[in-house]
Structures are given as C-alpha cells and as structure tokens.
C-alpha positions as CSV (number, residue, x, y, z in Angstrom):
1,X,-33.3,57.9,19.5
2,X,-34.8,55.3,17.1
3,X,-32.7,56.6,14.2
4,X,-29.6,56.4,16.4
5,X,-30.3,52.8,17.5
6,X,-31.1,51.9,13.9
7,X,-27.8,53.4,12.8
8,X,-25.9,51.4,15.4
9,X,-27.7,48.3,14.4
10,X,-26.8,48.8,10.7
11,X,-23.2,49.6,11.6
12,X,-23.1,46.4,13.8
13,X,-24.6,44.4,11.0
14,X,-22.2,45.8,8.4
15,X,-19.3,45.1,10.7
16,X,-20.4,41.5,11.2
17,X,-20.8,41.0,7.5
18,X,-17.3,42.4,6.8
19,X,-15.9,40.2,9.6
20,X,-17.6,37.1,8.2
21,X,-16.4,38.0,4.7
22,X,-12.8,38.5,6.0
23,X,-12.9,35.1,7.8
24,X,-14.2,33.4,4.7
25,X,-11.5,35.1,2.7
26,X,-8.8,33.8,5.1
27,X,-10.3,30.3,5.1
28,X,-10.4,30.4,1.3
29,X,-6.8,31.6,1.2
30,X,-5.8,28.9,3.7
31,X,-7.5,26.2,1.6
32,X,-5.7,27.5,-1.6
33,X,-2.4,27.4,0.3
34,X,-3.1,23.9,1.5
35,X,-4.0,22.8,-2.1
36,X,-0.8,24.3,-3.4
37,X,1.2,22.6,-0.7
38,X,-0.4,19.3,-1.4
39,X,0.2,19.8,-5.2
40,X,3.9,20.5,-4.4
41,X,4.1,17.4,-2.1
42,X,2.6,15.3,-4.8
43,X,5.0,16.7,-7.4
44,X,7.9,15.8,-5.0
45,X,6.5,12.3,-4.6
46,X,6.3,11.8,-8.3
47,X,9.8,13.1,-8.9
48,X,11.2,10.8,-6.2
49,X,9.2,7.9,-7.5
50,X,10.7,8.4,-11.0
51,X,14.1,7.8,-9.6
52,X,13.0,4.7,-7.6
53,X,11.2,2.5,-10.1
54,X,9.8,-0.9,-9.2
55,X,9.6,-3.8,-9.6
56,X,13.2,-5.1,-10.2
57,X,15.0,-8.3,-11.1
58,X,16.9,-9.3,-8.0
59,X,20.2,-11.0,-9.0
60,X,22.2,-12.9,-6.4
61,X,25.7,-12.0,-7.6
62,X,24.8,-8.3,-7.4
63,X,23.2,-8.5,-3.9
64,X,25.1,-7.2,-0.9
65,X,24.8,-9.6,2.0
66,X,24.5,-8.0,5.4
67,X,23.7,-9.8,8.7
68,X,21.8,-7.5,11.0
69,X,22.2,-7.3,14.7
70,X,18.4,-7.3,15.3
71,X,15.8,-9.4,13.6
72,X,12.4,-8.2,12.3
73,X,9.8,-7.8,15.1
74,X,6.1,-8.4,14.3
75,X,3.5,-7.2,16.7
76,X,-0.3,-7.6,16.8
77,X,-0.5,-9.6,13.5
78,X,-2.0,-12.5,15.6
79,X,-4.9,-10.3,16.9
80,X,-8.4,-10.5,15.4
81,X,-9.4,-7.3,13.7
82,X,-12.9,-5.9,14.0
83,X,-13.5,-6.1,10.2
84,X,-11.7,-7.0,7.0
85,X,-12.7,-5.4,3.7
86,X,-11.8,-6.6,0.2
87,X,-12.1,-4.2,-2.7
88,X,-11.7,-4.3,-6.5
89,X,-10.6,-0.8,-7.5
90,X,-10.4,-1.7,-11.2
91,X,-6.7,-2.3,-11.1
92,X,-6.1,-4.8,-8.2
93,X,-7.5,-6.3,-5.1
94,X,-7.0,-4.3,-1.9
95,X,-7.4,-5.7,1.6
96,X,-7.8,-3.4,4.5
97,X,-8.7,-4.0,8.2
98,X,-10.5,-2.1,11.0
99,X,-8.2,-2.2,14.0
100,X,-8.9,0.9,16.1
101,X,-6.6,-0.1,19.0
102,X,-3.6,-2.4,18.4
103,X,-2.8,-2.2,14.7
104,X,-0.3,-4.7,13.3
105,X,3.1,-3.3,13.1
106,X,6.7,-4.3,12.2
107,X,10.0,-3.0,13.4
108,X,13.6,-4.2,14.0
109,X,16.2,-5.1,11.4
110,X,17.4,-1.8,9.9
111,X,14.1,-0.1,10.3
112,X,14.2,3.2,12.2
113,X,10.7,3.1,13.7
114,X,7.5,1.1,13.9
115,X,5.6,0.7,10.6
116,X,1.9,0.1,11.0
117,X,-0.2,-2.0,8.5
118,X,-2.1,0.1,6.0
119,X,-3.3,-2.3,3.2
120,X,-2.4,-5.3,1.1
121,X,-2.6,-5.5,-2.6
122,X,-2.2,-8.3,-5.1
123,X,-0.3,-8.4,-8.4
124,X,-0.5,-11.2,-11.0
125,X,0.2,-11.9,-14.7
126,X,0.1,-14.5,-17.4
127,X,3.9,-15.1,-17.3
128,X,4.9,-13.4,-14.1
129,X,3.8,-11.2,-11.2
130,X,6.2,-8.3,-10.4
131,X,9.6,-9.0,-8.7
132,X,11.9,-11.7,-10.1
133,X,14.7,-13.5,-8.2
134,X,17.6,-15.0,-10.1
135,X,15.5,-15.3,-13.3
136,X,12.7,-17.1,-11.5
137,X,9.3,-15.6,-12.1
138,X,6.2,-16.0,-10.0
139,X,2.5,-16.1,-10.6
140,X,1.2,-13.9,-7.8
141,X,2.6,-11.3,-5.4
142,X,1.1,-10.0,-2.2
143,X,2.4,-6.6,-1.3
144,X,1.6,-5.3,2.3
145,X,2.0,-1.6,2.7
146,X,3.0,-0.1,6.1
147,X,3.5,3.4,7.3
148,X,5.6,4.9,10.1
149,X,3.7,8.1,11.3
150,X,7.0,9.6,12.6
151,X,8.7,9.5,9.3
152,X,8.5,11.7,6.2
153,X,9.8,11.2,2.7
154,X,11.0,8.0,1.1
155,X,11.4,6.2,4.5
156,X,7.8,6.9,5.5
157,X,6.4,3.8,3.9
158,X,7.5,0.1,3.9
159,X,6.1,-2.6,1.7
160,X,6.5,-6.3,2.4
161,X,6.4,-8.7,-0.6
162,X,5.3,-12.3,-0.6
163,X,5.8,-14.3,-3.8
164,X,3.7,-17.3,-4.9
165,X,4.4,-19.9,-7.6
166,X,1.9,-22.3,-9.2
167,X,1.4,-25.5,-7.3
168,X,-1.2,-28.4,-7.9
169,X,-2.8,-27.7,-4.5
170,X,-4.6,-24.7,-3.1
171,X,-3.0,-22.3,-0.6
172,X,-5.1,-22.6,2.5
173,X,-4.7,-19.1,4.0
174,X,-5.1,-17.5,0.6
175,X,-8.3,-19.4,0.1
176,X,-10.3,-17.0,2.3
177,X,-9.3,-14.3,-0.3
178,X,-9.7,-16.2,-3.6
179,X,-13.1,-17.7,-2.6
180,X,-14.6,-14.3,-2.2
181,X,-13.3,-12.7,-5.4
182,X,-16.5,-13.6,-7.2
183,X,-18.3,-11.1,-5.0
184,X,-16.1,-8.2,-6.2
185,X,-15.8,-9.1,-9.8
186,X,-17.0,-5.6,-10.9
187,X,-14.7,-2.6,-10.3
188,X,-15.4,-0.4,-7.2
189,X,-17.1,-3.3,-5.5
190,X,-16.4,-4.2,-1.9
191,X,-17.1,-7.1,0.4
192,X,-16.7,-7.5,4.2
193,X,-15.0,-10.8,5.1
194,X,-15.3,-12.8,8.3
195,X,-12.4,-11.5,10.5
196,X,-9.2,-13.5,10.6
197,X,-5.8,-12.6,12.0
198,X,-3.3,-11.3,9.4
199,X,-0.6,-13.7,10.7
200,X,-2.4,-16.5,8.8
201,X,-2.0,-14.7,5.5
202,X,1.2,-12.7,6.1
203,X,3.5,-15.1,7.9
204,X,6.1,-13.4,10.0
205,X,9.8,-13.9,9.2
206,X,12.9,-12.6,11.0
207,X,15.5,-13.1,8.2
208,X,16.0,-14.3,4.7
209,X,14.8,-11.2,2.9
210,X,16.0,-8.6,0.4
211,X,15.7,-4.8,0.8
212,X,15.9,-1.9,-1.6
213,X,14.3,1.5,-2.2
214,X,11.5,1.5,-4.8
215,X,7.9,2.5,-5.5
216,X,4.6,1.1,-4.3
217,X,1.6,1.4,-6.7
218,X,-2.0,0.1,-6.1
219,X,-3.5,1.6,-9.3
220,X,-4.8,4.7,-7.5
221,X,-1.6,6.0,-5.8
222,X,2.1,5.7,-6.3
223,X,4.7,6.5,-3.6
224,X,8.3,5.8,-2.7
225,X,8.8,2.9,-0.3
226,X,11.3,0.7,1.4
227,X,10.9,-2.8,0.0
228,X,11.3,-6.0,2.0
229,X,11.0,-9.0,-0.4
230,X,10.7,-12.3,1.5
231,X,12.9,-15.0,-0.1
232,X,10.5,-17.8,1.0
233,X,8.2,-18.8,-1.9
234,X,4.6,-19.9,-1.3
235,X,2.2,-21.9,-3.5
236,X,-1.0,-20.9,-5.3
237,X,-3.2,-23.3,-7.3
238,X,-4.3,-22.7,-11.0
239,X,-7.9,-22.4,-9.8
240,X,-7.0,-19.7,-7.3
241,X,-5.2,-17.8,-10.0
242,X,-8.1,-18.0,-12.4
243,X,-10.3,-16.4,-9.7
244,X,-7.9,-13.4,-9.6
245,X,-7.9,-13.2,-13.4
246,X,-11.7,-13.2,-13.5
247,X,-11.9,-9.7,-12.0
248,X,-12.8,-6.8,-14.3
249,X,-11.4,-3.3,-15.0
250,X,-13.5,-0.2,-15.5
251,X,-13.8,-0.9,-19.2
252,X,-15.3,-4.3,-18.3
253,X,-12.2,-6.2,-19.6
254,X,-10.7,-9.0,-17.5
255,X,-7.7,-8.1,-15.3
256,X,-5.6,-10.9,-16.9
257,X,-2.5,-9.1,-15.6
258,X,-1.8,-6.1,-13.5
259,X,2.0,-6.5,-13.0
260,X,4.2,-3.6,-13.8
261,X,7.2,-4.0,-16.1
262,X,10.6,-4.7,-14.7
263,X,12.7,-1.6,-14.1
264,X,16.4,-1.0,-14.1
265,X,18.1,-1.0,-10.8
266,X,20.4,1.9,-11.7
267,X,22.8,2.9,-8.9
268,X,20.6,1.5,-6.1
269,X,21.8,-1.2,-3.8
270,X,19.9,-4.5,-3.0
271,X,20.8,-6.0,0.3
272,X,20.1,-9.6,1.5
273,X,19.7,-10.2,5.2
274,X,20.1,-13.9,6.1
C-alpha cells in the first residue's frame, strides 16, 4: 500500500512538473510571438516614417486652402491636472501630466475621433527651430503629441505645433517652464512642477492652421503623425532661450540645438484651414 501511494505521488508530481513546464513553454512561446509582432510593428512604423519626414518648409503658394464645416474642439485643457512633470531626456524637454479622469483632448475639424494629450516636447536651435513658414524661421517650437485610442496606423497620433520667435519681453505662460529648466540641466533628470491648466500654455484655436502628414520625434521614439501647425506666432525672450540651451546631453555637451533638418515635402499635400 505504501509503495502504491508513493508511486501515485511520484506520478502526480511528475505530471505537475510536466504541466508547469508545458505552461512555461507556452508562455515563453507567447512572449516570443509578442516580441516578433512588436518588432514587425516597429519596422512598419519606421518604414512609414521614412516616407513622411518632418519638419517641412510650409510655402503659401503651394498650400491648398480648405474651409472646414466644423472648427477644432478643445476639451478639459482648462482643468487642473494632479501633477505636471518636466524631464530632460538628453535630447529635449518633455512635459507630461497626471490626469486620471478627464484628460485634455481635441476633436473636430477633419479629425475622425478624439485625440487625448500624451506629452509636449520643445525644439530649438541657433538659427531656427523646426517648421518654417514662407521662409520665416523661429527660435522655439512646442510640439504637443496626442493619441486617439480607437485609431491605428498613421492616423493614430496627432501633433500640434506652436511656434515662438524672439521678442524683448518674456513669455508669461512659458515662464513656468523656463524658470525650472535649471533643475533638469542633467540628462534623465525630472522635476514635478506646481500644477497649472494646459490651456495657459497651449492656447486653443479653432482655425488658422496648417495640416499635413509627417513624423513626430522626441529623441527616444519616432512615429507617423498628423501635424497641425498653428499659424499664430508667439514670443519668447533671449533669456528664456538661453535657459533651454543650457540643458545637457548624455555626453555632457550643451543642447544648443535639437531641431531636425528640413525635409522635402514630396507628393504630400499641405492644407490651410482659415
């Protein structure tokens, strides 16, 4: 009887070990499949991005004017988030928020869905930021990335661009960013800012903007996106610009410029919505 019970126990133990090994094998196989699928998705993103390079030079004579039936709609940008984080990732400044309930979102115009705020990055340079309009260059560009959870592919992401040119006076809403850059001078450093509503920094507009398909890049990731470039130009002071240029890369050099080079438009169409 004892030998029989021991035999059953051993058989049960062996069966359990085989089952666990089988489950672990399945999980391992599933993880491998997920990794392969992710690699394939990344490859598709890179291939798509290669055909949609940004930034571009927007030329008025080549822009298609189109008046839309519905204006852009901004929701929840006036609400106070729980927290605002500012990070230097070694390439740019990234602003993110903690808003667990009503996240800022934009819809309307020609957008087929509601795009929720993800992050805002800043691009600057010695002679220009990124996008140019009719040969006019700018010192700073704020790019606000949004995502529509119901979309996939090149229309999943939307980026709104705000352009700044040098002025003798400081930009008030931007001051809450520039004054805290000294705390994230080193790469991979982060600071939490006193909460403020994004509407102060990203002023809503309903018309007067350009749209085209391009690529968003924050130094860590690059992805296809719909671009909305606001034609209203804002001011930034030389002192504020010096605070951006004082940030450091991973090699400890100053980020004097992080603007990408202008790219050819190709067969893409730029639309202007008055």
